[in-house]
N, C-alpha and C positions, 0 to 999 in steps of 0.2 A: 708586554705576560699574559700567562695562560688563565682565561676567566677559573679566577672560584665561584664554588657551593654554593654563594653568597652572592654570584654574580648572577650566575644563574636564575636560581629564586627571585632578584629583584627584575629581571625580565621576564621570565613567568606571572610573576605579583602583580607587572606592568599592563599584561595581554589582560589578564582578567578584570584587570579594577578600568583597561579602557572599554570591554565587553557592560560589563554595568552603568557606565557613565554611558552606552547606548542603550541601558535598557535589554541589551539579547542575552545578558547573561541570565541559563537555563536552570531553572531547580525543581528536583525531581521532587513531584507528590509521594508519598508512602501511602501507597493502597494497598487495604488488605484487601483482595479479594472475595466477598462472602458465598461459598457456594451454594448454590441454591434461591438465591436472594438478583440475580444480575437481574436491574444495574447497578441495584446498589453494594457500596461500598464503604469499611473502613477507612479514614484518612488521618492515619499519625502526623500529629507536629508536635511543637516543644510543650504545649496544655494539657497533651494526651490523644487520646483518638476521637475521631466523631461521625456521624455515618450519614453519608451523602449519596448522592444521586448520580451517578457519571452519567456524563451529556458527550466524550471526547475518544469512546472505547472502538478499537478498529473487531472487538468480536461483533461485528456486524449485524449474524441474529442468534447472537447468548450462545452458539456453538461448544465454550468453553467448560459449559456446564450443563450440557444433555447427557440425559440416565446414562442415552448408548454406548457416547464416547467415553464415561466414566467409565462403565462397565468393564469397554473391553480395553484402557490403560489398566485396572487393575486384576482383567486375565492377563494381561502382557506380562509383566511386573514380575506379576507371582507365578508365569512359567518361564519367562526368557528371562529378567533379571531386568539389570536398571541400564546399561553398557551394553556399545554397539563392538564391543570390544577391537574395534581399530577401521581401518581403513577398509573400502571398499575395495580393493587390492591385495588388502594383509585382515583375511578376517573379521573384516565386518560388513561384509554381503550377506544379511538375516531374507530366508520366505518372504517375513514379511515385507524387507524392501523391493523386491519382484515381485511379490502380488499385489502393491502397493500403483509401482508406477506403470503396471500389466492396465491395472482398473482405469488410472491417470490417463492413458494413451485410448482405450475404446472412448470412455467421455470426450473427449477433446475430438477426435476422429484420426487422429494417429497411429504412426507405426509404432511408436516405441517411445516414453519417457524416460526423465534423470532424476533424480532424489537430489538435493543439498539443503547445507544446512539453515540457511534463511531464504528468502525471496531477493536481500542485496547481494549474495554469494550467485545465485545464480545470474540474477543480468550482469552484477562487474564480470566475473570469471566467462560467462557464452560467450559476451558481447566480446571482450578479448580476445575470446581465443581464434570466433569467428572472421573478425581481421586480420591476425594474426596467418590466419594459412589462406587464405583471399590475399596476394601479394597485392596490390595498390587499388585491392580495395578504394571504390568512391560510396563513405557511407553519408547517408542523408539522416538527421535526427531531429524528430519536435521539439522546440524550442523549452516547451514543455516538458521535458522527458525528465523522470525522478532522477536523487543522485545518482543512485545505484547506477544507471543507461550512460550517463555525463563517466562518472568514475571507467568505466568499461571501452568508452572513445575515449580517454582522453590524452591529448597529448600525440593524439594519428591527424596527421599532416591532410590526410583526402575525403576528411570531415565536411558537409556541407550542416550546415543549420534552417530552417524556413519553420515561419510561422505559423504557430498553435493554430491546428486545426486546421491549412493551408493548402488544399489542394494544388491549387495555382501557383499559391507560391513555389512549392516542391518539385512540379511539376518543369514553371522553369528554369530550376537548378538540377532538375534533368536532363533535359535540353540540353544544357547545356556542358555536358558530361562524355566524354570518348566513350561511345556506344560497344566500342572491345570490351568496358575496361568492367567487372564485375561490381555489383552496386550493393549492397544492402539500405534500403528501409527500415528504422527501427522508429516505437511508437506508443502510445500506451494508447490502451479502449476508455477505460473511465481516469481520468488525472483527477488526484485524490485535493485538491487542494479548493482548486476552483468546482468540480462537477461536472464535466461540460465532458463529452462522450464524443471520440475521435470516428471521422468520415472513413468506416473502414472500407466500405465497398468503392466508392473513391480510389483512398490511397490504392487497392488491390488491384484496381484498373490499371494504377498507372505502372503499379509496381512489372504488372503483365507487358503493359506497350512499350515502358524500357527494361528490359529484362533486368530486374529487381531480385534479390532476396527479399521477400520481410519474415520481420523479426515484431514481438505482438506483444508488451507485457499487458496482462487480465486483472491483477495483482487485486483491484479493488474492483473488480468485477466477476471476479469467478466467484458461484454461492449463489449470485443473485441474479443474473440474471442469464435468460433464455430459456427451455420450457422444462431442460435436466440441472438449470444453475451452471452449466457449463460457457458462460463470461456471454458477453457482448458482441463476437465473435458467429458466436449460436448461433441467438439470437436474431441478427443480419442475417443470417444463412451463409455466411462467408467461413468460417472454419479451415476450411479445405485449402484457400485461399492464401491463407498462412503459412507460411514456411515450418515456423515459430512460434510456438504459445511457451509461455511463461508465468505462473504461477503461483501461489504460498500458500502455506497452510495458516498462514500467521493472522491473516482477517478473516474474512466468513464461515472458515472452518474452524477457529476457537482455540491452534495450537502454535506452532511454529514450524517453517522448514519453508524449503522453496522447490522448485520444480518446473523441468523442461517439457517438451512434447513437441515432437514433427515427425519426421521420417526416418528411416532407420540411421545408415549412413551419414544423417548431417547430424544427428545423434551423437551415436558411433566414435564418429571426427571428435567431436565436444567430450568422451567419455575419455579418450584415448591421448587427448593431447591438452585438457587443462590442467592446470596447475592448482586452481580454485579449488579440482574434485577429488583428484587423487592425492595430495597428502591432506587434505584437512578428514580429523576421523565421522565416521559416518552415523546418521539420525538415529537415535535412541530404540531402538526397536518398539521398547513403546507409546515412543508420539506415532512413530508410523503406523501398530495396530487404534491409535487417536483419531487417527489424519483419515482410517480407511475407512472407520466407524461413518468418522463425520461424513468422509464424503460419502455412505450409504446413506444414510437419511438427506443430504441438502436434492442427491437428483429427484428426488419429490417433494421436496418440502413447501410442492406451492403455495400452498397457509403461508408459510413462517415470509416468503418472500413477498406474499401482497401482502397482508400487514406489512410490514415494511416499511414497501410504498406507500403506502397508504399512511402510515405513524409519520411520515418523512413530509410527506407532502401538506398533511395537516398542519407541522411544525411551520414549514413555509408561508403556507397561506394565512397564520397565523399573524403571525409577524409581521407578514406583508401587510396586515390588515390597523398591525400595531404602530407603523413606518416606519419599521427598525431598517438598515442597511443592508439588507440579504440579498446574497449574490444571486443571481437566475437563475435557475438551470432544474435540467430534469431528473436528475440522480437522486441517490439515499444520502448525499456529501450536501450539508446545505449550510454556506461558509454568511458568517456574519463580520459585515464589514468593521475595522474600529481604525486603523491608520493611528503608526503612532504604536509604538513600543513598550512604553512607560505606560500607556492610558489603557491600550492590551493586558498587560500584564494587572494593572488597578482596579479593572474590568474583570478578571479570571479570580483575583483576590475578592474583590464586594461577593459577589456570587457564591465564594464560600464562607465565609465569614457572618452573610447574612441570609443566606437561603437552602444551603448544607448543598450547592451544587455545584459540581465539581467540573470544570473546564480546563483545558491546557492551553495558556496562547501560543497561538503560530506567530514568530517573531522570522527575520532574519536569520538562517540563512533557505529556510524553510522555503520563503516569500519571498518581493523582494524590498526594502525598505521605502514605509509606507503600504503598503499594501496589509497589513497588521492582521488577523482578525481571529475570531471564535470558530474554530472546526466543527461542528455540531452534526452527532452523529447519531439523527434514531434508529432504537431496533428498535423490535416486534412486540417488546417488551418492556417498553417507556408506553407508559399509559396514558389515554388521554390525560388523568389530571396533571400529569408531570410533565407535559407538554404546558398545559394552561399553567401549573407554577413556576418555569420557566420563563416563556411571554411574560406572566406581570411582573417579576421581578425585572425582567430586564425594560421592560415598558417604564416602571419604576425609577429604576438609575436611572435613565437618558431623561425623565423626564429633571429629575434633583439634577442631575450633574449637569442638563444645557449642552443634552451630544449629538450630530448631528442624525435627522432621520431622515437626508436623502437617499432614493434607490441606490440601486447598483444594477446597471445594465447587465 
């Protein structure tokens, strides 16, 4: 007999019950960002709204509330209205889109750039299209790559996974592949869950040696690293050795959307063949205007970048001094390792209820089971006092609950 509506509902209810039993059921925090008061926000719950300090925002520099960005967006919506009017092919290409693409390309030292509605769409669509345009291509992907990159390669039979940031393992796989095949190496510069940095010069050397195209996700690096904030590739002086650089406006830019930058022929091939670009309504001009204004600030935001790095280092050092299990890394991301989904959620709930601190638990599938954590992201606007309050609250909780204080290498 065919399934009934009741059976479908029972099936999905069982799936949700399994998630809840594993401690992996995700509850959305309803936040009301307060313009001009970042990193404070109002968190809405059954008992009303409560003002909290947000410690897990990806608005790394607070650009989502920068006066220049707000003014540009106000002027844009008054001038052009709210929507884009369609896809880029059908009435949806605005002057501000092309201007932003030109500025992004110049920023990364590339010939051209292409906008997407999100960083996820940029990764998934571009990688899937590149693979489709190069029949028989051998793809080499870091095991730690983001879900959006994995989605772009999903189901592809010639995919090889190399150990995280391991050039030796990558070369082993490259050397075992037919030299006549086209090849694509895909990696990130800063990995968002552990804060590690890829050995970009070594990867670029291997790409040249074995004749591979290179794809670099700089989502968690653009705005934050390099002399003009163009990312880790700029900081390491290897931007010209990566064929496609992907970035987002959803992190340090403080907005939403994504992009790729590279050689004109490569980017034009993506523009002309990628369904995820061709059939998607283009970015609202008001968002593009905000992104352009944010970019213009970011290029010379040396003080913001320096203060963010100082605050991240200060938080890391205080956590280490308190004997709390922080994962050691050198980036702006400070992972506090907990392990156990229920415990991770419990720590997050306790911080909210007792210290007016909001930090979302990170569970599987974002991280492997057993590696649950709090992902702390200090900004230039998190004060020394806020850092002290966070560390003191965590130290008290760890003592009261007898949580393990081992260090993480």
